[in-house]
Structure formats: C-alpha cells, structure tokens
C-alpha positions in Angstrom: -14.3 0.7 20.8 -12.7 -1.2 23.6 -9.1 -0.4 24.6 -6.3 -2.7 23.4 -5.9 -4.0 27.0 -9.3 -5.6 26.9 -7.9 -8.6 25.1 -10.8 -8.9 22.6 -9.1 -7.1 19.8 -5.9 -9.2 19.7 -7.3 -11.6 17.1 -9.9 -11.5 14.4 -11.2 -14.9 15.6 -12.3 -13.5 19.0 -15.7 -12.1 19.7 -16.2 -9.6 22.4 -19.0 -10.2 25.0 -21.3 -7.9 23.0 -20.7 -9.8 19.8 -18.2 -7.5 18.1 -15.0 -8.4 16.2 -12.7 -5.4 16.8 -10.1 -6.4 14.2 -12.7 -6.1 11.5 -13.9 -2.8 12.9 -10.3 -1.5 12.9 -10.0 -2.6 9.2 -13.1 -0.6 8.4 -11.7 2.4 10.2 -8.6 2.2 8.0 -10.8 2.5 5.0 -12.7 5.4 6.5 -9.4 7.3 6.8 -8.5 6.8 3.2 -9.4 8.6 0.0 -13.0 8.5 -1.2 -14.0 5.9 -3.8 -17.3 6.2 -5.7 -19.2 4.1 -8.2 -22.5 4.6 -10.0 -24.5 2.3 -12.2 -25.8 4.4 -15.1 -28.3 3.6 -17.9 -25.5 2.7 -20.4 -22.7 1.5 -18.1 -20.8 1.9 -14.8 -18.5 4.7 -13.7 -15.8 4.4 -11.0 -13.9 7.3 -9.4 -11.3 7.5 -6.7 -9.7 10.4 -4.9 -6.0 9.4 -4.7 -4.1 11.7 -2.2 -0.7 12.8 -3.2 1.6 12.1 -0.2 4.4 14.3 -1.5 4.9 16.9 -4.2 7.8 14.8 -5.6 5.4 12.0 -6.4 4.9 11.2 -10.1 1.1 11.0 -9.8 0.0 9.0 -12.8 2.5 6.2 -12.5 2.3 5.5 -8.7 -0.2 3.8 -6.5 -3.1 3.3 -8.9 -6.5 2.8 -7.2 -8.4 1.6 -10.3 -7.5 -1.7 -12.1 -8.8 -3.8 -14.9 -9.2 -7.4 -13.8 -10.8 -8.8 -16.9 -11.9 -7.6 -20.3 -15.4 -6.7 -19.0 -14.5 -6.1 -15.3 -12.7 -3.5 -13.3 -12.2 -2.7 -9.6 -11.6 0.4 -7.6 -9.9 0.2 -4.2 -9.5 2.5 -1.2 -7.8 2.0 2.2 -4.4 0.3 2.4 -3.2 0.2 -1.2 -1.0 -2.8 -0.6 -3.9 -4.8 0.8 -6.0 -3.7 -2.1 -3.4 -5.0 -4.6 -3.8 -8.5 -3.2 -7.6 -8.3 -3.7 -7.0 -7.1 -7.3 -4.6 -10.0 -7.9 -7.2 -12.4 -6.5 -9.9 -10.9 -8.8 -7.7 -11.5 -11.8 -7.1 -15.1 -10.8 -10.8 -15.7 -10.3 -11.7 -14.2 -13.7 -9.0 -16.2 -15.5 -9.8 -19.4 -13.7 -13.6 -19.1 -14.5 -12.8 -18.4 -18.2 -10.5 -21.5 -18.4 -13.0 -23.7 -16.6 -16.3 -22.7 -18.3 -15.1 -21.0 -21.4 -17.0 -17.8 -20.7 -16.5 -14.5 -18.9 -17.1 -14.5 -15.1 -20.6 -13.0 -14.2 -20.4 -9.9 -12.0 -22.2 -11.5 -9.1 -19.9 -14.5 -9.2 -16.8 -12.3 -9.2 -18.1 -10.2 -6.3 -19.2 -13.4 -4.4 -15.8 -15.0 -4.8 -13.9 -11.9 -3.7 -16.1 -11.5 -0.7 -15.5 -15.1 0.3 -11.7 -14.5 -0.1 -11.8 -11.3 2.1 -14.0 -13.0 4.7 -11.5 -15.9 5.0 -9.0 -13.4 6.5 -11.4 -12.7 9.3 -11.7 -16.3 10.5 -8.1 -17.2 11.5 -6.0 -15.8 14.3 -2.9 -16.0 12.2 -4.3 -13.7 9.7 -5.6 -10.1 9.8 -8.6 -8.6 7.8 -7.9 -6.6 4.7 -7.8 -2.8 5.3 -9.4 -2.1 2.0 -12.8 -1.8 0.4 -13.3 -2.8 -3.2 -15.8 -1.6 -5.8 -16.5 -4.0 -8.6 -17.8 -2.8 -12.0 -18.5 -5.5 -14.5 -20.6 -6.6 -17.6 -22.1 -10.0 -18.3 -22.0 -10.8 -22.0 -24.4 -13.7 -21.4 -27.2 -11.7 -19.9 -26.3 -8.3 -21.4 -26.4 -6.7 -18.0 -24.0 -4.4 -16.2 -23.7 -4.0 -12.4 -21.8 -2.5 -9.5 -20.9 -4.3 -6.3 -18.9 -3.4 -3.2 -16.9 -5.8 -1.0 -16.2 -4.5 2.5 -13.4 -5.5 4.9 -15.8 -7.8 6.8 -16.3 -9.9 3.6 -19.9 -8.8 2.9 -20.8 -7.7 -0.6 -23.9 -6.0 -2.0 -25.0 -4.8 -5.4 -25.6 -1.0 -5.7 -27.0 1.7 -8.0 -24.5 4.0 -6.3 -21.7 3.0 -3.8 -19.2 4.9 -1.8 -16.2 4.0 0.5 -13.5 6.0 2.2 -13.4 9.2 4.1 -16.4 10.9 2.4 -18.6 7.8 2.3 -21.7 9.2 4.1 -22.0 12.6 2.5 -21.2 11.1 -0.9 -24.1 8.6 -0.5 -26.4 11.5 0.4 -25.3 13.3 -2.8 -25.7 10.1 -5.0 -29.2 9.6 -3.7 -30.1 12.8 -5.5 -28.9 11.5 -8.9 -31.1 9.7 -11.4 -29.5 6.3 -11.1 -32.2 4.3 -9.3 -35.2 3.5 -11.6 -37.6 3.4 -8.5 -36.5 6.7 -6.9 -36.3 8.3 -10.3 -39.9 7.4 -10.9 -39.2 5.6 -14.1 -40.4 2.1 -13.2 -38.9 -0.3 -15.6 -38.1 2.3 -18.2 -34.6 3.6 -18.0 -34.8 6.3 -20.7 -34.4 9.2 -18.3 -31.7 7.7 -16.1 -28.2 9.1 -16.1 -25.7 8.3 -18.8 -22.0 7.5 -18.1 -20.9 10.8 -19.6 -23.2 12.6 -17.1 -22.0 10.3 -14.3 -18.4 11.3 -14.9 -19.3 14.9 -14.3 -21.4 14.2 -11.2 -18.8 12.0 -9.5 -16.1 14.6 -10.1 -18.5 17.2 -8.6 -19.1 15.0 -5.5 -15.4 14.4 -4.9 -14.4 18.1 -5.3 -17.3 19.1 -3.1 -16.1 16.8 -0.3 -12.5 17.9 -0.6 -11.4 20.6 1.9 -8.3 22.3 0.5 -7.4 23.8 3.9 -7.3 20.4 5.6 -6.9 17.6 3.0 -3.8 16.8 0.9 -3.8 17.5 -2.8 -5.1 14.6 -4.8 -5.3 13.1 -8.3 -8.7 12.1 -9.6 -8.7 8.6 -11.1 -11.8 7.5 -13.2 -12.8 4.6 -15.3 -15.9 3.3 -17.0 -17.4 0.4 -18.9 -20.2 1.2 -21.2 -21.8 0.8 -24.6 -19.4 3.5 -25.8 -16.4 1.3 -24.9 -17.9 -1.9 -26.2 -18.5 -2.8 -22.5 -14.8 -3.1 -22.0 -13.4 -1.6 -18.8 -11.2 1.4 -19.7 -9.9 4.5 -18.1 -11.8 7.7 -18.8 -9.8 9.8 -21.2 -7.7 12.5 -19.5 -9.4 15.2 -21.6 -12.8 14.0 -20.4 -11.7 14.1 -16.8 -10.3 17.6 -17.2 -13.6 18.8 -18.7 -15.5 17.2 -15.9 -13.3 18.7 -13.3 -13.7 22.2 -14.8 -17.4 21.7 -14.9 -17.5 20.5 -11.3 -15.5 23.4 -9.9 -17.7 25.9 -11.8 -20.9 24.3 -10.5 -19.5 24.4 -6.9 -18.5 28.0 -7.2 -22.0 29.0 -8.5 -23.6 27.1 -5.7 -21.5 28.9 -3.1 -22.3 32.3 -4.7 -26.0 31.5 -4.6 -25.7 30.5 -1.0 -23.9 33.7 -0.1 -26.6 35.8 -1.9 -29.4 34.0 0.0 -27.7 34.7 3.3 -27.3 38.4 2.5 -31.0 38.6 1.5 -32.0 37.1 4.9 
C-alpha cells in the first residue's frame, strides 16, 4: 500500500493511478485484524460462528459486544471488524427487513436483504465526507415463499456474494481451506442435486467450533468467547442462538479432535 503522504488515501472517493481505493483496502485490513467469523450452509439450515476476543479478564463476556444478531424472524447476521461499525449495519438490516414487511406484507428474501445491505455499505465508499465501514457481515436467512435458505457475505467494499461456506476476519484464508473439505457443496460432495449426504446443522456446529479452535493460538491470541447461532428445520427456520450446552459439547468434541490429530502427527514424525 502507498504511504499516507501519497495523497491517494485521504478520501474514499479518490482513485490511485493504478486504480485502487486505499480507504476501502484499509477497511478490509481492519476486518482482517479482527476475530474470525464463519458461516456454512448445511442441508437443513445455516450455522454462524464468531470468535469474540475478550479484551480484559474483567469483561462480562456474554453481555458485552455481541457479534451475532437477529434482524428478522427468519434472518440473522454475524459481524466482525469494528463492532461499532457492525452495529450500524445490523440496525440497517433491521430497518430494511421491517420496511419490506410493511410494504409488501411478506418477509424480506435473503438475496434482497443482502443486496440492500451491500448497497448501503457501498454508499459509504462514494463520498469524501464519509468513510467505509470497517466490518464484514455474514447474512443467514430463510425465504418462506421459496422454502430456501441461504448464506451471503457483505464486504467493506460493498460487494456481496452467496456462499456455501464463508469466512471473514483474521483466520479467513485457512478457514476457507478447512471449509472446502466439508460436505456443504453439492457439486464438490459429488451429490449432484441430491442433498441427502450433505452436512446437517448439528454437524456444522461441531465443525465450525473445530475450525475456530484450530486457528486459535493460545500463546499469541487473546482468550475468546465462541458465539454461535443457527436457523434450521429444528428451529422452525427462525434465527436463534445455539444452546450453550450444545456449544459446550461442540467445543469439547473439537478440542478432543485437535488433540488426537496432533498426537497422530507426532507419531508419524517419530516413525519417519
């Protein structure tokens, strides 16, 4: 990136000679330095998980700085990056969902919600008096009209895509690599149009917990709280937090799997 003296990073409305908008790149960097946020689309729903770093031991974890929010009966979002920026996106999502329901008398479709949020985020990259949002947003939602569930991610630049598995934050790239190994994509899973063998939400909770604990380095990273939510057939397609007992069981399973994998790796090295 160019230095601050170059003059091309003083406004989000200014392009550099090579076609870059540095303010947007800086916003993306803020997200990369934050806790990892993950989402996967399973056979029977969508699961969200966020690594929420605990800044101090005096923090009351479960009541402060939530990263996952319900924005409508059948929609929820997970944020990572600057939490205060993310809250504004959450509020906008709630306004969009409420406005759509009042106007059309039906729940907002997932694609429409993601599209409107991306347009809102993009607006803040167009004016010199504004700055881009330093947060990425994962949107999990269900459409009662089409009976379909989906996962979208809105990035600081204002672009949004639909995913089988999405990741944002510090561990984005290795998390994506791990998610590609999971049975969440019908094509890569070799199932064609049949989703009978794809992962369920209950399995997804365990796998996301495993990915986050695998990426967490206790010697370098701060302690964290694992936040998780889902919307599935089991919840009546309503967005709800994963029960604490389920998260605890998933965490114990994940740590056990990681320990066994490390032991196998050590045994292999000794044999060589």
